[in-house]
All heavy atoms as TSV, in Angstrom:
chain	resi	resn	atom	element	x	y	z
A	1	MET	N	N	-14.793	-16.353	-14.352
A	1	MET	CA	C	-13.434	-15.866	-14.240
A	1	MET	C	C	-12.511	-17.079	-14.080
A	1	MET	O	O	-12.753	-17.947	-13.263
A	1	MET	CB	C	-13.319	-14.932	-13.041
A	1	MET	CG	C	-11.941	-14.348	-12.875
A	1	MET	SD	S	-11.783	-13.188	-11.501
A	1	MET	CE	C	-12.791	-11.861	-12.080
A	2	THR	N	N	-11.430	-17.098	-14.829
A	2	THR	CA	C	-10.495	-18.219	-14.770
A	2	THR	C	C	-9.498	-18.030	-13.631
A	2	THR	O	O	-9.382	-16.943	-13.060
A	2	THR	CB	C	-9.715	-18.341	-16.089
A	2	THR	OG1	O	-8.854	-17.201	-16.227
A	2	THR	CG2	C	-10.647	-18.441	-17.293
A	3	ALA	N	N	-8.769	-19.094	-13.336
A	3	ALA	CA	C	-7.734	-19.021	-12.296
A	3	ALA	C	C	-6.670	-18.004	-12.682
A	3	ALA	O	O	-6.161	-17.270	-11.827
A	3	ALA	CB	C	-7.120	-20.397	-12.074
A	4	THR	N	N	-6.344	-17.940	-13.968
A	4	THR	CA	C	-5.346	-16.974	-14.435
A	4	THR	C	C	-5.831	-15.546	-14.218
A	4	THR	O	O	-5.064	-14.678	-13.800
A	4	THR	CB	C	-5.023	-17.212	-15.923
A	4	THR	OG1	O	-4.546	-18.547	-16.073
A	4	THR	CG2	C	-3.980	-16.243	-16.430
A	5	ASP	N	N	-7.113	-15.300	-14.484
A	5	ASP	CA	C	-7.681	-13.967	-14.253
A	5	ASP	C	C	-7.613	-13.599	-12.775
A	5	ASP	O	O	-7.262	-12.470	-12.419
A	5	ASP	CB	C	-9.138	-13.901	-14.719
A	5	ASP	CG	C	-9.287	-13.999	-16.222
A	5	ASP	OD1	O	-8.330	-13.681	-16.947
A	5	ASP	OD2	O	-10.374	-14.421	-16.663
A	6	THR	N	N	-7.942	-14.543	-11.918
A	6	THR	CA	C	-7.906	-14.317	-10.477
A	6	THR	C	C	-6.482	-14.021	-10.019
A	6	THR	O	O	-6.253	-13.101	-9.229
A	6	THR	CB	C	-8.458	-15.538	-9.723
A	6	THR	OG1	O	-9.796	-15.767	-10.154
A	6	THR	CG2	C	-8.430	-15.324	-8.224
A	7	THR	N	N	-5.538	-14.787	-10.533
A	7	THR	CA	C	-4.135	-14.569	-10.172
A	7	THR	C	C	-3.684	-13.192	-10.624
A	7	THR	O	O	-3.053	-12.457	-9.858
A	7	THR	CB	C	-3.245	-15.659	-10.804
A	7	THR	OG1	O	-3.673	-16.925	-10.335
A	7	THR	CG2	C	-1.783	-15.451	-10.442
A	8	ARG	N	N	-4.022	-12.807	-11.834
A	8	ARG	CA	C	-3.625	-11.499	-12.354
A	8	ARG	C	C	-4.241	-10.370	-11.532
A	8	ARG	O	O	-3.578	-9.394	-11.203
A	8	ARG	CB	C	-4.040	-11.399	-13.827
A	8	ARG	CG	C	-3.743	-10.061	-14.471
A	8	ARG	CD	C	-2.238	-9.785	-14.404
A	8	ARG	NE	N	-1.935	-8.433	-14.751
A	8	ARG	CZ	C	-1.356	-8.059	-15.875
A	8	ARG	NH1	N	-0.986	-8.958	-16.739
A	8	ARG	NH2	N	-1.110	-6.801	-16.101
A	9	ARG	N	N	-5.507	-10.515	-11.172
A	9	ARG	CA	C	-6.161	-9.481	-10.352
A	9	ARG	C	C	-5.511	-9.388	-8.973
A	9	ARG	O	O	-5.359	-8.298	-8.418
A	9	ARG	CB	C	-7.652	-9.768	-10.238
A	9	ARG	CG	C	-8.397	-9.537	-11.544
A	9	ARG	CD	C	-9.824	-9.984	-11.430
A	9	ARG	NE	N	-10.519	-9.193	-10.417
A	9	ARG	CZ	C	-11.538	-8.404	-10.673
A	9	ARG	NH1	N	-12.000	-8.312	-11.889
A	9	ARG	NH2	N	-12.111	-7.731	-9.695
A	10	THR	N	N	-5.119	-10.526	-8.428
A	10	THR	CA	C	-4.443	-10.529	-7.127
A	10	THR	C	C	-3.093	-9.838	-7.229
A	10	THR	O	O	-2.741	-9.021	-6.368
A	10	THR	CB	C	-4.272	-11.972	-6.616
A	10	THR	OG1	O	-5.558	-12.562	-6.473
A	10	THR	CG2	C	-3.531	-11.990	-5.287
A	11	ILE	N	N	-2.341	-10.135	-8.270
A	11	ILE	CA	C	-1.037	-9.488	-8.467
A	11	ILE	C	C	-1.220	-7.985	-8.609
A	11	ILE	O	O	-0.481	-7.203	-8.003
A	11	ILE	CB	C	-0.308	-10.089	-9.683
A	11	ILE	CG1	C	0.087	-11.540	-9.400
A	11	ILE	CG2	C	0.925	-9.259	-10.041
A	11	ILE	CD1	C	0.555	-12.305	-10.615
A	12	ASP	N	N	-2.199	-7.560	-9.389
A	12	ASP	CA	C	-2.469	-6.132	-9.542
A	12	ASP	C	C	-2.780	-5.480	-8.194
A	12	ASP	O	O	-2.261	-4.396	-7.887
A	12	ASP	CB	C	-3.640	-5.900	-10.503
A	12	ASP	CG	C	-3.318	-6.218	-11.950
A	12	ASP	OD1	O	-2.119	-6.324	-12.296
A	12	ASP	OD2	O	-4.272	-6.378	-12.732
A	13	ALA	N	N	-3.595	-6.148	-7.388
A	13	ALA	CA	C	-3.969	-5.590	-6.083
A	13	ALA	C	C	-2.760	-5.519	-5.150
A	13	ALA	O	O	-2.542	-4.501	-4.484
A	13	ALA	CB	C	-5.074	-6.429	-5.448
A	14	VAL	N	N	-1.972	-6.576	-5.110
A	14	VAL	CA	C	-0.780	-6.584	-4.260
A	14	VAL	C	C	0.178	-5.481	-4.704
A	14	VAL	O	O	0.736	-4.759	-3.874
A	14	VAL	CB	C	-0.085	-7.970	-4.268
A	14	VAL	CG1	C	1.272	-7.909	-3.586
A	14	VAL	CG2	C	-0.972	-9.008	-3.604
A	15	TRP	N	N	0.346	-5.306	-6.001
A	15	TRP	CA	C	1.241	-4.259	-6.520
A	15	TRP	C	C	0.751	-2.885	-6.075
A	15	TRP	O	O	1.544	-2.062	-5.610
A	15	TRP	CB	C	1.351	-4.347	-8.039
A	15	TRP	CG	C	2.216	-3.280	-8.606
A	15	TRP	CD1	C	1.824	-2.185	-9.303
A	15	TRP	CD2	C	3.652	-3.189	-8.518
A	15	TRP	NE1	N	2.908	-1.424	-9.639
A	15	TRP	CE2	C	4.037	-2.017	-9.183
A	15	TRP	CE3	C	4.622	-4.001	-7.940
A	15	TRP	CZ2	C	5.369	-1.631	-9.281
A	15	TRP	CZ3	C	5.957	-3.610	-8.047
A	15	TRP	CH2	C	6.309	-2.440	-8.705
A	16	ARG	N	N	-0.551	-2.630	-6.222
A	16	ARG	CA	C	-1.093	-1.317	-5.825
A	16	ARG	C	C	-0.882	-1.065	-4.332
A	16	ARG	O	O	-0.555	0.037	-3.921
A	16	ARG	CB	C	-2.587	-1.231	-6.144
A	16	ARG	CG	C	-2.902	-0.920	-7.579
A	16	ARG	CD	C	-4.370	-0.554	-7.776
A	16	ARG	NE	N	-5.312	-1.505	-7.200
A	16	ARG	CZ	C	-5.711	-2.624	-7.785
A	16	ARG	NH1	N	-5.253	-2.948	-8.975
A	16	ARG	NH2	N	-6.577	-3.423	-7.190
A	17	ILE	N	N	-1.066	-2.077	-3.531
A	17	ILE	CA	C	-0.972	-1.927	-2.076
A	17	ILE	C	C	0.483	-1.850	-1.608
A	17	ILE	O	O	0.821	-1.054	-0.724
A	17	ILE	CB	C	-1.685	-3.101	-1.379
A	17	ILE	CG1	C	-3.186	-3.027	-1.652
A	17	ILE	CG2	C	-1.407	-3.117	0.122
A	17	ILE	CD1	C	-3.933	-4.300	-1.301
A	18	GLU	N	N	1.366	-2.647	-2.178
A	18	GLU	CA	C	2.714	-2.827	-1.635
A	18	GLU	C	C	3.837	-2.104	-2.384
A	18	GLU	O	O	4.928	-1.963	-1.844
A	18	GLU	CB	C	3.052	-4.324	-1.604
A	18	GLU	CG	C	2.123	-5.157	-0.760
A	18	GLU	CD	C	2.244	-4.876	0.725
A	18	GLU	OE1	O	3.248	-4.289	1.171
A	18	GLU	OE2	O	1.317	-5.251	1.459
A	19	SER	N	N	3.607	-1.649	-3.620
A	19	SER	CA	C	4.721	-1.131	-4.415
A	19	SER	C	C	5.404	0.082	-3.790
A	19	SER	O	O	6.637	0.162	-3.784
A	19	SER	CB	C	4.275	-0.821	-5.845
A	19	SER	OG	O	3.280	0.183	-5.862
A	20	ALA	N	N	4.641	1.009	-3.252
A	20	ALA	CA	C	5.255	2.210	-2.660
A	20	ALA	C	C	6.136	1.839	-1.470
A	20	ALA	O	O	7.255	2.349	-1.326
A	20	ALA	CB	C	4.186	3.204	-2.244
A	21	ARG	N	N	5.628	0.935	-0.612
A	21	ARG	CA	C	6.411	0.500	0.542
A	21	ARG	C	C	7.673	-0.236	0.097
A	21	ARG	O	O	8.757	-0.032	0.643
A	21	ARG	CB	C	5.562	-0.409	1.444
A	21	ARG	CG	C	6.290	-0.838	2.714
A	21	ARG	CD	C	5.609	-2.019	3.382
A	21	ARG	NE	N	5.502	-3.180	2.528
A	21	ARG	CZ	C	6.494	-4.050	2.311
A	21	ARG	NH1	N	7.661	-3.893	2.869
A	21	ARG	NH2	N	6.313	-5.086	1.524
A	22	LEU	N	N	7.532	-1.077	-0.909
A	22	LEU	CA	C	8.673	-1.828	-1.419
A	22	LEU	C	C	9.730	-0.898	-2.006
A	22	LEU	O	O	10.921	-1.008	-1.684
A	22	LEU	CB	C	8.197	-2.826	-2.482
A	22	LEU	CG	C	9.264	-3.657	-3.176
A	22	LEU	CD1	C	10.048	-4.491	-2.170
A	22	LEU	CD2	C	8.623	-4.537	-4.232
A	23	ILE	N	N	9.314	0.039	-2.826
A	23	ILE	CA	C	10.261	0.984	-3.441
A	23	ILE	C	C	10.919	1.843	-2.363
A	23	ILE	O	O	12.134	2.070	-2.400
A	23	ILE	CB	C	9.557	1.841	-4.510
A	23	ILE	CG1	C	9.148	0.951	-5.687
A	23	ILE	CG2	C	10.455	2.991	-4.969
A	23	ILE	CD1	C	8.195	1.604	-6.666
A	24	ALA	N	N	10.155	2.302	-1.383
A	24	ALA	CA	C	10.722	3.127	-0.310
A	24	ALA	C	C	11.758	2.345	0.492
A	24	ALA	O	O	12.845	2.861	0.795
A	24	ALA	CB	C	9.619	3.630	0.610
A	25	GLY	N	N	11.427	1.107	0.837
A	25	GLY	CA	C	12.375	0.289	1.597
A	25	GLY	C	C	13.650	0.011	0.820
A	25	GLY	O	O	14.755	0.101	1.367
A	26	LEU	N	N	13.510	-0.318	-0.450
A	26	LEU	CA	C	14.697	-0.569	-1.274
A	26	LEU	C	C	15.517	0.704	-1.461
A	26	LEU	O	O	16.744	0.662	-1.464
A	26	LEU	CB	C	14.291	-1.144	-2.637
A	26	LEU	CG	C	13.821	-2.591	-2.620
A	26	LEU	CD1	C	13.207	-2.970	-3.967
A	26	LEU	CD2	C	14.973	-3.527	-2.272
A	27	THR	N	N	14.838	1.839	-1.589
A	27	THR	CA	C	15.554	3.108	-1.742
A	27	THR	C	C	16.380	3.413	-0.500
A	27	THR	O	O	17.531	3.849	-0.598
A	27	THR	CB	C	14.572	4.262	-2.025
A	27	THR	OG1	O	13.893	3.985	-3.255
A	27	THR	CG2	C	15.294	5.594	-2.141
A	28	ARG	N	N	15.809	3.161	0.675
A	28	ARG	CA	C	16.572	3.386	1.917
A	28	ARG	C	C	17.805	2.490	1.958
A	28	ARG	O	O	18.873	2.908	2.385
A	28	ARG	CB	C	15.689	3.123	3.132
A	28	ARG	CG	C	14.769	4.262	3.475
A	28	ARG	CD	C	14.117	4.090	4.845
A	28	ARG	NE	N	13.335	2.875	4.966
A	28	ARG	CZ	C	12.070	2.731	4.585
A	28	ARG	NH1	N	11.439	3.750	4.039
A	28	ARG	NH2	N	11.440	1.597	4.757
A	29	MET	N	N	17.646	1.247	1.518
A	29	MET	CA	C	18.780	0.306	1.555
A	29	MET	C	C	19.827	0.625	0.491
A	29	MET	O	O	21.027	0.561	0.761
A	29	MET	CB	C	18.276	-1.122	1.336
A	29	MET	CG	C	17.506	-1.662	2.506
A	29	MET	SD	S	16.732	-3.282	2.264
A	29	MET	CE	C	17.687	-4.100	1.067
A	30	LEU	N	N	19.379	0.980	-0.703
A	30	LEU	CA	C	20.276	1.127	-1.847
A	30	LEU	C	C	20.717	2.563	-2.110
A	30	LEU	O	O	21.689	2.783	-2.824
A	30	LEU	CB	C	19.587	0.589	-3.112
A	30	LEU	CG	C	19.142	-0.866	-3.053
A	30	LEU	CD1	C	18.259	-1.192	-4.245
A	30	LEU	CD2	C	20.349	-1.788	-2.982
A	31	ARG	N	N	19.965	3.521	-1.579
A	31	ARG	CA	C	20.219	4.944	-1.818
A	31	ARG	C	C	20.161	5.286	-3.309
A	31	ARG	O	O	20.914	6.114	-3.805
A	31	ARG	CB	C	21.576	5.383	-1.255
A	31	ARG	CG	C	21.790	5.097	0.202
A	31	ARG	CD	C	21.062	6.111	1.032
A	31	ARG	NE	N	21.429	5.944	2.442
A	31	ARG	CZ	C	20.527	5.852	3.388
A	31	ARG	NH1	N	19.254	5.891	3.100
A	31	ARG	NH2	N	20.893	5.711	4.638
A	32	ASP	N	N	19.241	4.610	-4.015
A	32	ASP	CA	C	19.103	4.809	-5.461
A	32	ASP	C	C	17.656	4.504	-5.851
A	32	ASP	O	O	17.269	3.340	-5.922
A	32	ASP	CB	C	20.072	3.888	-6.207
A	32	ASP	CG	C	20.104	4.106	-7.708
A	32	ASP	OD1	O	19.081	4.539	-8.293
A	32	ASP	OD2	O	21.155	3.831	-8.310
A	33	VAL	N	N	16.877	5.567	-6.084
A	33	VAL	CA	C	15.461	5.395	-6.389
A	33	VAL	C	C	15.267	4.625	-7.691
A	33	VAL	O	O	14.412	3.737	-7.778
A	33	VAL	CB	C	14.735	6.765	-6.471
A	33	VAL	CG1	C	13.287	6.588	-6.908
A	33	VAL	CG2	C	14.807	7.487	-5.148
A	34	GLY	N	N	16.048	4.947	-8.706
A	34	GLY	CA	C	15.915	4.276	-9.993
A	34	GLY	C	C	16.142	2.781	-9.887
A	34	GLY	O	O	15.377	1.979	-10.444
A	35	LEU	N	N	17.181	2.398	-9.164
A	35	LEU	CA	C	17.463	0.975	-8.976
A	35	LEU	C	C	16.362	0.307	-8.152
A	35	LEU	O	O	15.944	-0.811	-8.454
A	35	LEU	CB	C	18.826	0.788	-8.304
A	35	LEU	CG	C	19.274	-0.651	-8.055
A	35	LEU	CD1	C	19.303	-1.453	-9.353
A	35	LEU	CD2	C	20.637	-0.656	-7.374
A	36	ALA	N	N	15.873	1.012	-7.140
A	36	ALA	CA	C	14.788	0.470	-6.318
A	36	ALA	C	C	13.542	0.220	-7.166
A	36	ALA	O	O	12.891	-0.822	-7.042
A	36	ALA	CB	C	14.465	1.423	-5.171
A	37	GLU	N	N	13.199	1.159	-8.038
A	37	GLU	CA	C	12.051	0.978	-8.918
A	37	GLU	C	C	12.266	-0.192	-9.869
A	37	GLU	O	O	11.353	-0.986	-10.104
A	37	GLU	CB	C	11.775	2.255	-9.702
A	37	GLU	CG	C	11.222	3.367	-8.845
A	37	GLU	CD	C	11.055	4.668	-9.600
A	37	GLU	OE1	O	11.702	4.852	-10.662
A	37	GLU	OE2	O	10.282	5.513	-9.131
A	38	GLU	N	N	13.473	-0.306	-10.404
A	38	GLU	CA	C	13.784	-1.402	-11.322
A	38	GLU	C	C	13.663	-2.761	-10.628
A	38	GLU	O	O	13.069	-3.704	-11.167
A	38	GLU	CB	C	15.196	-1.224	-11.884
A	38	GLU	CG	C	15.554	-2.236	-12.937
A	38	GLU	CD	C	16.928	-1.978	-13.539
A	38	GLU	OE1	O	17.359	-0.811	-13.601
A	38	GLU	OE2	O	17.564	-2.958	-13.938
A	39	LEU	N	N	14.207	-2.868	-9.417
A	39	LEU	CA	C	14.129	-4.127	-8.682
A	39	LEU	C	C	12.683	-4.467	-8.303
A	39	LEU	O	O	12.289	-5.636	-8.340
A	39	LEU	CB	C	15.011	-4.069	-7.436
A	39	LEU	CG	C	16.517	-4.010	-7.713
A	39	LEU	CD1	C	17.287	-3.769	-6.426
A	39	LEU	CD2	C	16.992	-5.272	-8.412
A	40	SER	N	N	11.906	-3.454	-7.960
A	40	SER	CA	C	10.496	-3.673	-7.641
A	40	SER	C	C	9.747	-4.193	-8.858
A	40	SER	O	O	8.934	-5.116	-8.757
A	40	SER	CB	C	9.856	-2.373	-7.151
A	40	SER	OG	O	10.466	-1.946	-5.962
A	41	GLN	N	N	10.027	-3.624	-10.012
A	41	GLN	CA	C	9.388	-4.091	-11.238
A	41	GLN	C	C	9.838	-5.504	-11.587
A	41	GLN	O	O	9.038	-6.307	-12.089
A	41	GLN	CB	C	9.674	-3.125	-12.381
A	41	GLN	CG	C	8.952	-1.807	-12.194
A	41	GLN	CD	C	9.371	-0.758	-13.198
A	41	GLN	OE1	O	10.161	-0.997	-14.096
A	41	GLN	NE2	N	8.831	0.443	-13.044
A	42	ASP	N	N	11.093	-5.828	-11.299
A	42	ASP	CA	C	11.571	-7.202	-11.501
A	42	ASP	C	C	10.782	-8.181	-10.631
A	42	ASP	O	O	10.443	-9.285	-11.067
A	42	ASP	CB	C	13.066	-7.320	-11.187
A	42	ASP	CG	C	13.955	-6.662	-12.227
A	42	ASP	OD1	O	13.463	-6.301	-13.318
A	42	ASP	OD2	O	15.160	-6.501	-11.932
A	43	ALA	N	N	10.481	-7.769	-9.406
A	43	ALA	CA	C	9.685	-8.621	-8.511
A	43	ALA	C	C	8.272	-8.793	-9.063
A	43	ALA	O	O	7.702	-9.888	-9.001
A	43	ALA	CB	C	9.640	-8.019	-7.108
A	44	LEU	N	N	7.706	-7.731	-9.630
A	44	LEU	CA	C	6.381	-7.815	-10.244
A	44	LEU	C	C	6.389	-8.796	-11.415
A	44	LEU	O	O	5.512	-9.653	-11.526
A	44	LEU	CB	C	5.927	-6.430	-10.709
A	44	LEU	CG	C	4.629	-6.370	-11.506
A	44	LEU	CD1	C	3.455	-6.854	-10.673
A	44	LEU	CD2	C	4.392	-4.959	-12.019
A	45	VAL	N	N	7.388	-8.699	-12.266
A	45	VAL	CA	C	7.495	-9.611	-13.412
A	45	VAL	C	C	7.641	-11.059	-12.927
A	45	VAL	O	O	7.007	-11.969	-13.472
A	45	VAL	CB	C	8.677	-9.206	-14.332
A	45	VAL	CG1	C	8.961	-10.283	-15.368
A	45	VAL	CG2	C	8.383	-7.880	-15.009
A	46	ALA	N	N	8.439	-11.261	-11.886
A	46	ALA	CA	C	8.607	-12.616	-11.342
A	46	ALA	C	C	7.273	-13.162	-10.852
A	46	ALA	O	O	6.938	-14.332	-11.093
A	46	ALA	CB	C	9.635	-12.612	-10.216
A	47	ALA	N	N	6.480	-12.337	-10.179
A	47	ALA	CA	C	5.159	-12.777	-9.717
A	47	ALA	C	C	4.262	-13.110	-10.903
A	47	ALA	O	O	3.558	-14.120	-10.891
A	47	ALA	CB	C	4.514	-11.706	-8.842
A	48	LEU	N	N	4.294	-12.273	-11.931
A	48	LEU	CA	C	3.468	-12.525	-13.116
A	48	LEU	C	C	3.844	-13.836	-13.798
A	48	LEU	O	O	2.981	-14.521	-14.355
A	48	LEU	CB	C	3.594	-11.363	-14.107
A	48	LEU	CG	C	2.917	-10.060	-13.695
A	48	LEU	CD1	C	3.366	-8.918	-14.600
A	48	LEU	CD2	C	1.406	-10.211	-13.735
A	49	GLU	N	N	5.109	-14.188	-13.744
A	49	GLU	CA	C	5.572	-15.425	-14.368
A	49	GLU	C	C	5.330	-16.645	-13.478
A	49	GLU	O	O	4.947	-17.707	-13.981
A	49	GLU	CB	C	7.067	-15.330	-14.687
A	49	GLU	CG	C	7.394	-14.344	-15.782
A	49	GLU	CD	C	8.892	-14.123	-15.978
A	49	GLU	OE1	O	9.694	-14.606	-15.165
A	49	GLU	OE2	O	9.238	-13.449	-16.960
A	50	GLN	N	N	5.556	-16.517	-12.186
A	50	GLN	CA	C	5.548	-17.671	-11.292
A	50	GLN	C	C	4.189	-17.981	-10.685
A	50	GLN	O	O	3.808	-19.154	-10.589
A	50	GLN	CB	C	6.565	-17.470	-10.176
A	50	GLN	CG	C	7.988	-17.452	-10.670
A	50	GLN	CD	C	8.963	-17.080	-9.563
A	50	GLN	OE1	O	8.653	-17.177	-8.389
A	50	GLN	NE2	N	10.150	-16.637	-9.947
A	51	TRP	N	N	3.460	-16.989	-10.232
A	51	TRP	CA	C	2.231	-17.243	-9.497
A	51	TRP	C	C	1.177	-17.996	-10.305
A	51	TRP	O	O	0.463	-18.815	-9.721
A	51	TRP	CB	C	1.665	-15.956	-8.931
A	51	TRP	CG	C	2.489	-15.362	-7.826
A	51	TRP	CD1	C	3.723	-15.777	-7.400
A	51	TRP	CD2	C	2.157	-14.246	-7.024
A	51	TRP	NE1	N	4.169	-14.969	-6.389
A	51	TRP	CE2	C	3.233	-14.025	-6.137
A	51	TRP	CE3	C	1.065	-13.400	-6.981
A	51	TRP	CZ2	C	3.221	-13.001	-5.213
A	51	TRP	CZ3	C	1.058	-12.372	-6.058
A	51	TRP	CH2	C	2.126	-12.184	-5.174
A	52	PRO	N	N	1.046	-17.766	-11.618
A	52	PRO	CA	C	0.073	-18.579	-12.357
A	52	PRO	C	C	0.421	-20.079	-12.324
A	52	PRO	O	O	-0.467	-20.923	-12.358
A	52	PRO	CB	C	0.133	-18.037	-13.776
A	52	PRO	CG	C	0.572	-16.616	-13.601
A	52	PRO	CD	C	1.563	-16.678	-12.452
A	53	ARG	N	N	1.702	-20.411	-12.234
A	53	ARG	CA	C	2.138	-21.815	-12.195
A	53	ARG	C	C	2.128	-22.383	-10.784
A	53	ARG	O	O	1.743	-23.532	-10.577
A	53	ARG	CB	C	3.559	-21.938	-12.760
A	53	ARG	CG	C	3.679	-21.747	-14.239
A	53	ARG	CD	C	5.060	-22.162	-14.751
A	53	ARG	NE	N	6.163	-21.761	-13.896
A	53	ARG	CZ	C	6.901	-20.661	-14.052
A	53	ARG	NH1	N	6.648	-19.839	-15.039
A	53	ARG	NH2	N	7.884	-20.395	-13.233
A	54	THR	N	N	2.591	-21.589	-9.818
A	54	THR	CA	C	2.803	-22.099	-8.460
A	54	THR	C	C	1.679	-21.759	-7.493
A	54	THR	O	O	1.634	-22.307	-6.396
A	54	THR	CB	C	4.125	-21.553	-7.882
A	54	THR	OG1	O	4.039	-20.122	-7.796
A	54	THR	CG2	C	5.310	-21.943	-8.746
A	55	GLY	N	N	0.820	-20.849	-7.892
A	55	GLY	CA	C	-0.260	-20.411	-7.018
A	55	GLY	C	C	0.124	-19.155	-6.248
A	55	GLY	O	O	1.296	-18.810	-6.130
A	56	ILE	N	N	-0.870	-18.489	-5.752
A	56	ILE	CA	C	-0.661	-17.258	-4.994
A	56	ILE	C	C	-0.167	-17.634	-3.606
A	56	ILE	O	O	-0.756	-18.488	-2.942
A	56	ILE	CB	C	-1.977	-16.462	-4.890
A	56	ILE	CG1	C	-2.461	-16.090	-6.294
A	56	ILE	CG2	C	-1.796	-15.220	-4.026
A	56	ILE	CD1	C	-3.883	-15.610	-6.349
A	57	PRO	N	N	0.918	-17.000	-3.126
A	57	PRO	CA	C	1.408	-17.301	-1.773
A	57	PRO	C	C	0.340	-16.982	-0.723
A	57	PRO	O	O	-0.538	-16.146	-0.952
A	57	PRO	CB	C	2.612	-16.368	-1.608
A	57	PRO	CG	C	2.987	-15.932	-2.975
A	57	PRO	CD	C	1.738	-16.001	-3.808
A	58	ASP	N	N	0.423	-17.632	0.415
A	58	ASP	CA	C	-0.533	-17.386	1.494
A	58	ASP	C	C	-0.535	-15.929	1.932
A	58	ASP	O	O	-1.562	-15.385	2.299
A	58	ASP	CB	C	-0.219	-18.269	2.707
A	58	ASP	CG	C	-0.518	-19.739	2.434
A	58	ASP	OD1	O	-1.332	-20.037	1.541
A	58	ASP	OD2	O	0.072	-20.586	3.124
A	59	ASN	N	N	0.635	-15.305	1.921
A	59	ASN	CA	C	0.765	-13.902	2.322
A	59	ASN	C	C	1.603	-13.186	1.266
A	59	ASN	O	O	2.793	-12.966	1.470
A	59	ASN	CB	C	1.401	-13.806	3.708
A	59	ASN	CG	C	1.334	-12.421	4.285
A	59	ASN	OD1	O	0.864	-11.496	3.651
A	59	ASN	ND2	N	1.819	-12.273	5.503
A	60	PRO	N	N	1.001	-12.813	0.138
A	60	PRO	CA	C	1.773	-12.282	-0.993
A	60	PRO	C	C	2.487	-10.962	-0.717
A	60	PRO	O	O	3.470	-10.655	-1.371
A	60	PRO	CB	C	0.738	-12.120	-2.103
A	60	PRO	CG	C	-0.561	-12.052	-1.407
A	60	PRO	CD	C	-0.416	-12.857	-0.156
A	61	GLY	N	N	2.035	-10.204	0.237
A	61	GLY	CA	C	2.684	-8.935	0.561
A	61	GLY	C	C	3.514	-9.043	1.843
A	61	GLY	O	O	3.747	-8.040	2.500
A	62	ALA	N	N	3.960	-10.241	2.181
A	62	ALA	CA	C	4.660	-10.469	3.441
A	62	ALA	C	C	5.868	-9.554	3.571
A	62	ALA	O	O	6.597	-9.319	2.631
A	62	ALA	CB	C	5.104	-11.924	3.549
A	63	ARG	N	N	6.027	-9.087	4.773
A	63	ARG	CA	C	7.180	-8.228	5.080
A	63	ARG	C	C	8.230	-9.090	5.772
A	63	ARG	O	O	7.923	-9.883	6.647
A	63	ARG	CB	C	6.749	-7.097	5.978
A	63	ARG	CG	C	5.873	-6.091	5.259
A	63	ARG	CD	C	5.117	-5.255	6.273
A	63	ARG	NE	N	4.354	-4.200	5.666
A	63	ARG	CZ	C	3.190	-4.355	5.051
A	63	ARG	NH1	N	2.669	-5.547	4.939
A	63	ARG	NH2	N	2.550	-3.323	4.547
A	64	ALA	N	N	9.477	-8.864	5.383
A	64	ALA	CA	C	10.580	-9.584	6.028
A	64	ALA	C	C	10.758	-9.048	7.449
A	64	ALA	O	O	10.609	-7.857	7.709
A	64	ALA	CB	C	11.865	-9.406	5.229
A	65	ARG	N	N	11.057	-9.906	8.351
A	65	ARG	CA	C	11.334	-9.505	9.737
A	65	ARG	C	C	12.814	-9.223	9.882
A	65	ARG	O	O	13.650	-9.991	9.431
A	65	ARG	CB	C	10.945	-10.619	10.707
A	65	ARG	CG	C	9.514	-11.038	10.594
A	65	ARG	CD	C	8.665	-10.206	11.509
A	65	ARG	NE	N	7.299	-10.695	11.443
A	65	ARG	CZ	C	6.268	-9.916	11.560
A	65	ARG	NH1	N	6.423	-8.636	11.748
A	65	ARG	NH2	N	5.062	-10.397	11.491
A	66	ALA	N	N	13.131	-8.110	10.518
A	66	ALA	CA	C	14.538	-7.750	10.717
A	66	ALA	C	C	14.996	-8.164	12.088
A	66	ALA	O	O	14.273	-8.346	12.995
A	66	ALA	CB	C	14.726	-6.249	10.529
């Protein structure tokens, strides 16, 4: 398995685990489910583009502290 394969599998796993929480949190903030889903997908695309180059973050599903 290549590093790219590992990165892609990690992104897939993080998306499965975190996407519902991310969309729910954005929906509460924005009051717009469609926009929340769009922004979440934008974050997924950013990870797909950046993580193969920069590496997987230490805590890829990190939650912001309020």
